[in-house]
N, C-alpha and C positions, 0 to 999 in steps of 0.2 A: 235654089242653091241649097237650102236646108234639106230638101229631100235627097239631093245628090250626096251630101256629106253623110246622111244617115245610111244611105245605100252602101257607100264605101265602107263605113264602120261595120255594117252587117256582113259585108263580103270579107273583110279582114278577120272578123271573129269567126265566121264560118270556115275559112281556110285555116286559121290558126287560133283556136279558142284561148290558148294561153297568152295571147297578146294583151288581153284585158287584165290578167292577174300577174303579169311580170315574170312568168315562168319560175315562180318560187317553189321549186321542188325541194323536199327536205334533203339536207346534206347527209350523205351516208356516213356511218361510223367507219366503214372499211373503205380506204382510198381506192382500192381496186374496183369498186363499184362506180367510180366516176367515169371510167372509160374501159370498155372491154378490150382485150388484146386485139380482136378483129377490127374494132373501131380505130385503134391506134395504127394498125397495119394499113387500113384504108386511108387514114389521114397522112401517113408518112411514106407509104410505098415500101416500107421495110418489112422483113419477115420478123414477126414477134413470136418467140418460141414459148412464151408463158408469162405469167404474172404472179408475183408473190408479195404479200403484205410484210413489211419490215418495220422495225423500230428505228427511229432517228438516233444517231449516235450522240448528239447533243442532249437529247432527252434522257438517254441512258445515263450519261454523266451527271446530269442534274438530279435524277432520281437517286443515284448512289450518294451524291453529296448531301441530299436531304433525307437519306435513309428511309426511302419510301419505295413502294412497288411501282412498276410502270405498266401502262396499258399495252394492248396488242400491237400497236404501231400505227403511224399516221402517214406512212410512205408506201407507195406501190412501186415495186421494181419490175419493169418489163424487160425480159431477157431478149437480147439480140446478139448476133454474131457479126456486127458491123463495125466500121471504124468509129462509130459514136459510142460503142460499148452499150451498157444497159441504159435504159431511159427511166427516169424516176418522176413520179407525180406525187406530190405530198400535200396533204391538208395542213394549212398553217395552224399551229396551236392557238394562236391569238387571232381572232376574227374581227377585231376592231379596225375599221378603215383608217382612223386617225393614227393608229400604231403602224399600220402598213406604210402610210405616207412618212411617218417619222423615221421608220427603218430605212426607207428609200433615201430620205434626205441625209441621214447619217452615212449611208453607204456612198452616196454621191460625193459627200464632203471628204470622206476618208480615201476613196479610191476613184478619183475623177477620171482617170484614163481607162478604167475598167467598167465604168457605169454608163449605161446608154438607155434613155427613155424610148419606149416603143409607142408612138402615137396611134390613136384609133384602134386600140386593142383593149376591150373591156372598159371598166371605169378608170383603170390605171394599169400600166405595165412597164417593166424595165428589166434590162438584162445586166447581170453582173458577171464578170469573168468570161464572157462569151459563151458560157454553157449553162447558165442558170437564169431562168426567166421567172420573175415574180409577177403574178397576175391577180388583180383585184377584179373579180367577176361581178360581184354585187356586194352590198354592205355587210352581208353575213357569210361571204364565201371568198377566201383567198387561197391561192394555190402556188406551189413552187414546181416548176417543170425543169428538169435538168437532163443533160447527157453526161454519162460517166467520163467521156473523153471529149476534150475540145477539138472541134474541126472548124474549118472556115465556113462550112455549111450548117453549123450548129444553130446559129441564130435563125436562119430560115426554117429549119426543122422545128425548133421550139415554137416559133410563131404559128406554123401549120397546126401543131398540136393544140396550142392555145385557141386558135380559131375553131377547131373541132369541139373543144370543151365548151366554148361560148355558145355554140349552137345547141348544146344539150342542157346547159345549166343557166 
């Protein structure tokens, strides 16, 4: 039995060497490096016409209030001409999983009709407003995936994108 389990472990490592190290790739500074436009197109079946790094409006407001400069942006906007509008993938400013769960609990308490947990997706995932998915991939990587326009199919689309990101990170 011990030989068999060792053989299975060797096979798993040979097929996927990252299985031993937990796939801890370094988190890129540029959110557009998380998912190439072609990868997003493959995951969604949508035509993606380009991607552009943008600043989050809330971060802009905070920087103005604190009289400080702002970095180059933590959101990647993928351009589409679909009913969903643009698709955004953003790196969370705060990467603490406890704060992720705290933000989730606050949102669920304030907007119970808008909040929905998504089981079996990363370490934790939930949707707010039908078009905004928060995803805890690992303890040091949280993302927000959104569509510009809510559609009935937004949730399914966001989950497909999240699953694609999970295979990469």
